[in-house]
N, C-alpha and C positions, 0 to 999 in steps of 0.2 A: 030194554036190551040188556042182556047180561054180558058181562065181560067173560071172554073165553078163558082167560087166565084164572078166573075164580073157580071154574069147574075142574080144572086140573088139580087143584089142591096146592098145599104149601110146598111140596117137594117139586112139583112141576114148575112152579113159579120161580123157584130158586135156580133151576136148571136153565130156564129161559132167560132169566136175568144174567146168569153167568155167561151164556152163549152171546147175549146182546153185548155184555161187557167185553167179552173177548173180541167180538167183531169190531166194536168201537176202538178197543185197544189196538187191534191189528191195523185198522185204518189209520189210527193216530201214529203208530210206529212207522207205517209205510209213508205217511206224510212227513214224519220227522226224517226218515231215511232219504226221502226225495228232497227235502229241504237241505239236508246235510250234503247230499250229492251236489245240489245246486251251489251250496256254500263252497264246497271243495272246488268246483269248476270256477267259481268266482275268484277264489284265492289263487288258483293256478293262473287265471287270466291276469289278475293283478300282479302276480310275480313276474309274468312275461312282460307286462307293461312297465314294471319297475326296471327290469333288465334293459329293455329298449330305451327307456328314459335315461338311464345311466350311460348307455352307449352313445346315445344322441348328445347328451351333455358333454361327454368326453370329446366327441368329434367336434362339437361347436367350440369347446374350450381350446382344442388344438388349432382350429381355424382362427380363433381370436388371437392366440399367441403368435401364429404365423403372420397375421395381419399387423400386429404390433411390431414384430421384428422387421417386416418389410417396410412399414411406414418409417421406422427409425432409420433404416438404411436408405430408402429411396427418397424420402422427403428432402434431406440435405443435398443429395446428388441432383435432384430435380431443381431445387432452388439454385444451386451453383450453375447448372446448365442454363437456366432461364436468365440468371444474372449475366453470364457470359454472352448469351444471345442478345440481351439488351445492350451490352457494351458494343458488340459488333454492329448492331443496327444503328446505334448512336454514331459510331465512327463512320459508317457508310453515309449516314445522313449528313454528317459534318463535311465530308469530302465530296460526295457525289452530287448532292443537291446544288451547291454553288457552281460546280462545273456544268451541270445541266442548265442552270439559269444563264450561264455565259454563252451557251450555244445560240447561234443566230440561225433560227429555223428557216428564215427566208433564204439565206445563203445556201443552206443544205438543200432545200427544195430546188433552188436554181441549179445547183450542181447535179442533182439527180435528173432534172429535166434535160440538161446539156448532155449528160451521159446517155440518157435514153434516146435522144435525138441522134447522137453519134452512132449508137448501136443500130438504130433503125436505118440510118443512112448507109451502113456498111453493106457492101455488095458481097455477100457470102460466095456467090458463084464465081466472081472475079478473083476473090481470095483463093478459092479452091483451084482455079485454073493457074494462078500464079505459083501456088505450091506445087502443082503438077509439073509445070515448066521447070521450076527449080530442081525438082527431083530428077527429071530427065537430064538436065544439064550436069548435075552431080554424077549421075550414072554414066554420062558420056565422057567423063574425064578418063584419059588413058593413064592409068596408075603406073603401069610399067614404064611408059615413056617419061612420065614425071619423075619416077625413081632414077631412071637412066640420066636424065638431065641434071638431077641433084648430084648424082655421083660424078658426072663430068665437071660440074661446077666445083665440087669439092676437090677434085684432082687438079683443076686449074688454079685454085686459090691456095693450095698447100705450099707451093714454092714461095708465094708472096707472104704467107704467114711465117715461114722460116726466115725469110729475108728480114721481115719486120722484127722478129725476135733477135736476130743477130744485130740489127741496127739499133734496136731499142735496149739491148743488153739483158734481155730476159731469157 
């Protein structure tokens, strides 16, 4: 088999080689451009990641500073409040527990039973009837007659009061 490039001659071979070289070169340049575009995309992505990382670290730093400030402020106040609560609980324990121990629960239970029996023995209907009768009696009072009697008594007593003042020197 003969090589077809040998038949064309030396000038044809050079042109073919040049065309092959240009094709390879174009493909290589396209590949380089493609890789360069990928590199540029990668650089842009890395720049965005760097910006986000800086922003995130700034936010986290702010949160950390806030936490430190709050802990410096709140921890002593919380400790003081807990100390005060502990003192109050101790005081209550010292005063209340001995008083509770002094209580005679049997006596309290007996008093509750007595009260319960008295309340259950109470005749509410009789009590209501008595209140009704009392109300009727109060309403039956002749207020005008009572006022007249008081005025008459006042009139009768006035000369005696004057006499007592004269006799007593007042």
